[in-house]
C-alpha positions, 0 to 999 in steps of 0.5 A, a space after each residue: 316635161 311639165 309637173 307639180 310639186 306639193 308640200 303636204 302635212 299628213 295627220 300623224 295617224 294617217 301616214 301609212 294610209 297616205 302611203 297606200 293611197 298614193 301607191 295605189 293612185 300612182 299605179 293607175 294609168 293616166 295619159 301623159 303621166 310619167 312618174 311621181 316621187 315622194 320625199 319624206 324625212 324620218 319621224 316627220 309628217 311633212 311630205 313633198 310630192 313630185 308628179 311629172 307629165 309629158 307636157 303641160 297639155 297632158 298635165 292640164 287635161 289630168 287636172 281637169 279630169 273628174 277622176 283626178 278630183 276623186 284621187 285628190 279628195 281621197 288624199 286630202 282627207 288624210 292631210 292636216 290642210 290643203 297642200 301647197 302646190 307649185 306647177 312648172 316646167 321640169 328641167 333636168 340637170 
């Protein structure tokens, strides 16, 4: 498995909007996509997004898809700054 995690700071007034956008996007079929998780703390605008794909090839294919850029743009508009991304192999423990 291969994936990414992103630390995001959401504009306070956009927390609910981001939750809706992400829920809608995560329900769309994307080849190789397995699942996503979002971590958040109470009363914080910081979110951690984890996205898991079958393998790096399916992750890269999605990353280069214009539809993914549109999904990113919709999410990015609700954030204070660009997310901090970290990609890599997903290891189960």
